C-alpha positions in Angstrom: 0.0 0.0 0.0 2.8 2.4 0.9 4.5 1.7 -2.4 1.3 2.4 -4.3 0.9 5.8 -2.5 4.5 6.7 -3.3 4.0 5.8 -6.9 0.8 8.0 -7.1 2.6 10.9 -5.6 5.4 10.7 -8.2 3.0 10.5 -11.1 1.8 13.8 -12.5 -1.9 13.5 -12.3 -4.6 16.1 -13.2 -8.3 15.9 -13.7 -9.4 16.0 -17.3 -10.9 19.5 -17.1 -7.6 20.8 -15.6 -5.6 19.4 -18.5 -7.2 22.1 -20.7 -6.6 25.0 -18.4 -3.0 23.8 -17.8 -2.5 23.7 -21.6 -3.8 27.3 -21.9 -6.8 26.2 -24.1 -9.7 27.4 -22.0 -11.3 27.7 -18.7 -12.5 24.7 -16.7 -16.1 25.7 -17.5 -15.3 25.5 -21.2 -13.5 22.3 -20.7 -16.5 20.7 -19.0 -18.6 21.7 -22.0 -16.2 20.1 -24.5 -16.0 17.0 -22.4 -19.7 16.7 -22.0 -20.2 17.1 -25.7 -18.0 14.0 -26.4 -15.3 16.0 -28.2 -12.5 14.8 -25.8 -10.8 11.4 -25.9 -8.2 9.9 -23.5 -6.1 7.2 -25.1 -8.6 6.9 -28.0 -11.7 6.6 -25.9 -14.3 9.2 -25.4 -14.4 10.4 -21.8 -17.3 12.5 -20.6 -16.4 12.8 -17.0 -14.5 16.1 -16.1 -13.1 14.6 -13.0 -11.5 11.7 -14.8 -7.8 11.4 -13.7 -5.2 11.9 -16.4 -1.5 10.9 -16.2 0.2 13.8 -17.9 3.3 11.8 -18.8 1.6 8.7 -20.2 -2.0 9.4 -21.3 -2.9 10.9 -24.7 -5.6 13.5 -24.6 -7.2 14.8 -27.8 -9.8 17.5 -28.6 -11.7 17.0 -31.8 -9.0 14.5 -32.8 -6.1 16.8 -32.2 -3.6 16.1 -29.4 -3.4 18.5 -26.5 0.0 20.2 -26.1 1.1 22.5 -23.3 1.2 26.1 -24.5 4.4 28.1 -23.9 4.4 29.6 -20.4 3.1 33.1 -20.3 3.0 35.6 -17.4 1.2 38.9 -17.5 0.9 41.7 -15.0 -2.5 43.5 -15.1 -3.6 46.6 -13.3 -7.1 45.5 -12.4 -9.5 48.4 -12.1 -12.2 48.6 -9.4 -15.5 47.2 -10.6 -14.0 44.2 -12.6 -14.5 40.6 -11.4 -11.6 38.2 -11.2 -13.5 35.4 -13.0 -13.8 34.3 -16.6 -17.5 35.0 -17.1 -20.2 36.6 -15.0 -23.8 35.3 -15.3 -25.0 38.9 -14.6 -22.9 40.3 -17.4 -20.6 42.4 -15.2 -17.1 43.2 -16.6 -14.3 40.8 -15.8 -10.5 41.0 -16.1 -10.6 38.9 -19.2 -12.3 41.8 -21.0 -9.0 43.7 -20.6 -6.8 41.0 -22.2 -7.2 41.9 -25.8 -4.9 40.1 -28.2 -4.2 37.2 -25.7 -4.9 33.9 -27.5 -3.8 31.7 -24.6 -6.1 31.0 -21.6 -4.5 32.5 -18.5 -5.6 32.1 -14.9 -5.4 34.7 -12.2 -2.7 34.2 -9.5 -5.0 34.7 -6.5 -8.0 37.0 -6.7 -8.9 40.6 -6.0 -12.5 41.3 -5.1 -14.8 43.6 -7.1 -14.0 46.7 -5.1 -10.2 46.2 -5.0 -7.9 47.4 -7.7 -4.2 46.8 -8.4 -1.7 44.2 -9.3 -3.0 40.9 -10.7 -0.7 38.3 -12.3 -2.2 36.1 -15.0 -0.5 32.9 -16.2 -1.0 29.5 -17.6 1.7 28.1 -15.3 -0.2 26.1 -12.7 2.9 25.4 -10.7 3.7 29.1 -10.5 0.1 29.8 -9.3 0.6 27.2 -6.5 3.9 28.7 -5.4 2.7 32.3 -5.2 -0.7 31.6 -3.6 0.2 28.8 -1.2 0.7 30.5 2.2 3.4 27.9 3.0 5.7 29.8 0.6 5.1 33.1 2.4 5.1 35.2 -0.8 4.5 38.8 0.3 1.5 40.8 -1.0 1.5 44.6 -0.4 -1.6 46.8 -0.3 -2.2 50.5 0.0 -5.3 51.2 2.1 -7.5 54.2 2.9 -9.7 53.7 6.0 -13.0 55.3 6.7 -11.9 56.3 10.2 -8.5 57.2 11.7 -6.5 54.4 13.4 -4.4 54.8 16.5 -0.9 53.5 16.8 -2.2 50.9 19.2 -4.5 49.6 16.5 -1.7 49.5 14.0 0.4 47.5 16.4 -2.4 45.0 16.7 -2.4 44.6 13.0 1.4 44.0 13.1 1.1 41.4 15.8 -1.8 39.5 14.2 -5.6 39.8 14.4 -8.0 37.0 15.4 -10.6 36.5 12.6 -13.4 34.0 12.3 -11.0 31.6 10.4 -8.2 32.0 12.9 -5.4 34.4 13.8 -3.5 36.2 11.0 0.2 36.1 10.7 2.2 39.1 11.8 2.1 41.8 9.1 4.3 44.7 8.1 2.2 47.9 8.7 3.3 51.4 7.9 1.3 54.6 8.5 1.5 56.8 5.4 -0.5 59.8 6.5 -3.7 60.9 8.3 -6.5 63.3 7.8 -9.2 64.3 10.3 -11.1 61.0 9.8 -8.9 58.9 7.5 -5.8 56.9 7.8 -3.6 55.8 4.8 -1.7 52.6 5.4 0.6 50.2 3.6 0.2 46.6 4.7 2.2 43.6 3.7 0.9 40.1 4.4 2.1 36.6 3.5 -1.3 35.0 3.4 -4.2 35.2 0.9 -7.5 34.5 2.7 -10.7 35.8 1.3 -11.0 39.5 1.9 -8.3 39.3 4.5 -7.1 42.9 4.5 -10.6 44.2 4.7 -11.5 41.9 7.6 -8.3 42.9 9.5 -9.3 46.6 9.3 -12.9 45.7 10.3 -11.5 43.9 13.3 -10.1 47.3 14.4 -13.6 48.8 14.2 -13.0 50.6 11.0 -13.8 50.1 7.3 -11.7 50.1 4.1 -12.8 52.8 1.7 -10.0 52.2 -0.9 -7.8 49.2 -1.4 -5.0 48.8 -4.0 -2.6 45.9 -4.3 0.8 47.4 -5.2 3.2 44.5 -5.1 3.5 40.7 -5.1 7.0 39.7 -3.8 9.4 42.0 -5.6 7.0 42.7 -8.5 5.5 46.2 -8.3 2.7 47.9 -10.1 4.9 51.0 -10.7 3.7 53.2 -13.5 1.5 50.7 -15.3 -1.8 52.4 -16.2 -5.1 51.2 -14.8 -6.7 48.6 -17.0 -3.5 47.9 -18.9 -1.1 44.9 -18.8 2.4 44.0 -19.6 4.5 40.8 -19.8 6.6 40.0 -16.7 10.3 40.3 -17.3 12.7 37.4 -17.1 14.0 38.6 -13.8 10.5 39.0 -12.3 9.5 35.5 -13.5 12.6 33.9 -12.0 12.1 35.9 -8.7 8.8 34.1 -8.1 9.9 30.7 -9.3 8.4 30.7 -12.8 9.8 29.1 -16.0 11.2 31.7 -18.3 9.7 31.1 -21.8 12.1 29.9 -24.4 12.3 31.6 -27.8 10.0 29.9 -30.4 11.6 27.1 -32.4 12.0 27.5 -36.2 12.5 23.8 -36.9 8.9 22.6 -36.3 9.2 20.5 -39.5 11.9 18.4 -37.9 10.2 17.0 -34.8 9.3 20.4 -33.2 6.2 20.5 -30.9 2.8 20.8 -32.5 0.9 23.9 -31.6 -2.1 23.4 -29.3 -5.4 23.0 -31.1 -7.7 25.9 -30.9 -11.2 24.9 -29.6 -14.0 25.1 -32.1 -16.8 27.4 -31.4 -20.4 27.1 -32.6 -21.7 30.2 -34.4 
C-alpha cells in the first residue's frame, strides 16, 4: 500500500478538465462543455467525466481528434480596475478582467484574486505550478496593499495589525504595517501580508472597528505595479518570473518540420 501511494505521488496527475486550463486552451467551464459534448478522448476513448484522472506523462488527450500540447508559459501583470471581477464569465454580465486582455490567445488564470471593489496588481498565467507557489501560504510570498480607511486608526491599533488579528477563520500572521498619512477622519496605510485569505485585509481593518474605503494591491513579492496604467497589462520580465519561481519562456523554435512541438489546437466554437 505504501509503495502504491509513493508511486501515485510521483506521477503527474490532473483531472481532465484541468488538463485544458493547464495547456492554456480554455477555462475549466469551457473544458467541461467540450468533455460533456463528447469532443474529448483519452487514449482513444471518449471520456465525458470532467473529474477523470489523467496521467500527464503517459495518457494521450485529444480535442476534436487533435492532441493537446502545453502552450508556452506566459506571465502577465495586469492593473485590475475597481468594478471588474476576477473570473472568466459573470452570469450577470458584469465586466471581468478577461475583458481587458485583448490580443491574448492563450487562456490565463489569475494568480490569486482581487474582489470587485479592490484594484491593483494581478498576475495572470498558464503556469499552474507558478500559481501554486505564489498563492500557497506555506511559501510566504508577500503581498503589499495601500489602504485608505473610513476612520482614523491609532498607533495601538496599527500594532495589533502588526502582531496579528484574530478573525473567524483563525489568527492572522504578523504583518508589516506602515502609516503613510492621516487626515481628520482617514488613515492611509501600507500593509504587507504573507497569506491570501478571502477579503483578509478588509477583515483585518474591520476587526479594528473601521472600514476600508479604498484598497489597492501594489506588489507581489518583488514585482510592483509602478507606472502601469489602470486597465493595462504587460509581460513580466525574465527577472520577475525567476524571482517568483516561474519558468522563463524559451524563444519559439523554427524547426517545427523536424520534430518540433505541435501547436495546441484551438477549440472550435459554434456560431
